[in-house]
N, C-alpha and C positions, 0 to 999 in steps of 0.2 A: 510545270511552268515556272520560270524564275525571271528576275529582272536583269537587264543588261544596262549598267550605267544609270540607273534610276529612270530611264525613259522607255527602253524597249523591253517588253516582256517576251521571253523565249518560250516557245512551244516545241517540245522535243518529240519528233516522230519516232515511233517504236522501231526497233531494229527490223529491217526488211520491209518496212512499209514503203509503198510507192504512191499511194493515193490518200488524200486527206480523209476520205470516207472511212479509211481503216482505223482512224483514231479520233475523228471529230463528227459531230452530228449536225453542227451548224458553224457559222463563222463568227468571230467576236466582232462586236461593234468598235469602230476606230479604223486604224490603218494597219493593214496586214501585208507583210512581205512574205509571200509564199516561196520565195527563193527559186523553186523549181517550176519550170513551165511543164504543161501536160500533167499536172498532178491531180487534176480533177476537182479543183476547188469550185469552179462554176457549175460543173455537173452535180456536185454535192447539193448546191442550193436549188438546182432545178429538179432534184429528185427526192429532197427531204420533205417532211409534212407541213412546212411552213408556207404561207403566202409570201411570194418573193417577187421583186422587180429587179432585173439585172440590167444596168445601164452600160451600154457599149459605145466605143468611139466610131464604129463603122457598121454599115448595114450588112457588109459581107460577113462580119463575125455573127450577126444575128441569123442570117440565112443559113450559114453553115451549122449553127448549133440547133436551130429550130428543126432543120430537116432530119435530125438524128432521132426525134421523138415522135410518137411513143417507140420504145425499143424493149429489149429483153430485161432491162433493169428497171424501167419505169413505164407505166401505162399513161402517164400524164400527157395532156395536150398543152403545148407551149404556144403563146401568142407572140408573134413578132410584130412590133410597132415601129413603123418608120413612115416616111412620107407616103401619103395616100391612105393610111389607116386612120379612120375617123374616130371620134369620141363614141359614137354610137356603136361602132365595131367593138370597142373595148367593153362597153357596158353589156353588149349582147354576149361576148365571150364570158364575162363574169357570171351573168344570169344562167347561162347554159351549163357551166361547170362548177359553180360554187358549192353545190350540194353533193358533188361526187368526187372532187379532188381539190387540192389547194390551187389557188391562183398563181399561175406561173407566167410571167411576162418578161420579154427581152425587148429593150427600147434603146434607140440612139439617144445620145446626150441631149440632142436638141428637142426631142419629143417627150422627155420625162414630165415637164409641167402638164402636158396634155393627159398623160396617163394618170398622174396624181389627181387631177381634177375629175377624171372619168371614174376612178375608183371611189372617190368621195361620193360622187352621184350614185354609184352602185351600192353604196353602204359598206365599202370595205375600208376600214381604218387601221386594221392590225396586219401589217406586212413589213417584211424586211427589205432592205435595199442594198444591192451590191453595185458599186461602181467599178467595173472591171477595166483593167489596164488604166488605172487612174492617173498614171504618169503622163497620159495623153492630155490631161487637163492642162498641163504646162505647155505642151506643144500646140494644142489646139487654140489656146487663148491668143496665139499670134495671129490666126486667120479666121477664128470663129469666136471672137471675144464675147459678143452678146449672148451666144448660145451657152457658153461656159458660165457667164455670169448668171444667166437664168437657172442653170442647173444648180449651181452652188447656193443661189438664193433660195431655191425650192427645197434644198436639203438641210439648210442651216438649223431648222427647228425640228428636224426628224431625229428620233432617238436610235433607231435600229438600222445604222448605216455602216457598211463596211467598204472602205476604199482599199482595193486589192491590186497588187501587182507583183511581178517577179523582179522588176527594176524600178523600185519606188523612187519618188521625187526626193532629191537631197534635202535635208532638213531646212537649210537656209533659203531654199527656193520654194517652199510650200506656200500656196495661197493663204491669206489670212484666215479664211474660213476652215482650214485644216489645222491651224495651230492649236496646241494643247489637246489634241485628241490622243487617246491611248494608242500605243504603237505595239504591234506584235510581229515576231519573226519566227518562221518555222525552221528548225534545224533538222536536216535530213542526214541519216547515216551515210557516209561516203559521198556527201554532196561536193560537187565541184562548183565553187563560186565563180561567177563571171562578172567582171566589173565593166559596165559599159562606159565608153568615153565619147564625148561629143567632139566632132571634128568640123571645123569651118573650112570649106573648100569651095573653089570657084566652079568646079565641074564634078558634082557628086557622082555621076555615072562613071566617069573616067576614074575617079578615085576608088570606087568599088571594084572595077575591073582590075585595076592595078593590085588591089589587096588580094583578089582571088588568084591572080597570076603568081604573086609572091608566095601564097600558100601552096599552090600547086607545085612551085619550084622548091618547096621544102623549107620556106622561111615564113612560118605562121606568125 
């Protein structure tokens, strides 16, 4: 690991590594640019021996991931928390599994304060938090401002929080709650960096269709 410009600490993936589990046992606290999608960073945290709460922007992400467990890599049961899952359900999950496996919970941004309260009620104070696809905080603040404020407020005094993305928020646009956090970037061998650009258009669907047609015509 080394520093890049006194701000970003670089984590070098070993030659040939495709998944973070091949060279990491947990994720660092702070802001992590994993660079590559599909590198198993979320899976690492759901399969390692720590108590973990993974915060996601959508329930679809939760349902997709929870449905994969238990599996051949991990015997852990994962609890998905979204609308309709009550505090009693969370406490019951903890009481059922706390002596046989680490606590593994996936939750939408909106529902994290409820999970934190239920974990406190169940006597669980030692757990890591991963805010997956944290760039959505910037997008979601436009239409879910109160939910994002509640999430950031609930996390501001937590010590073991990782804000993770393959397309992190530009430094100048970070919410004040994320300022001055340590930043990390994984460098992969033969990685192809993709720089996302924001486009303001009147007809988003039409713009996407035109991009696809141009790409099919040989003009990517």
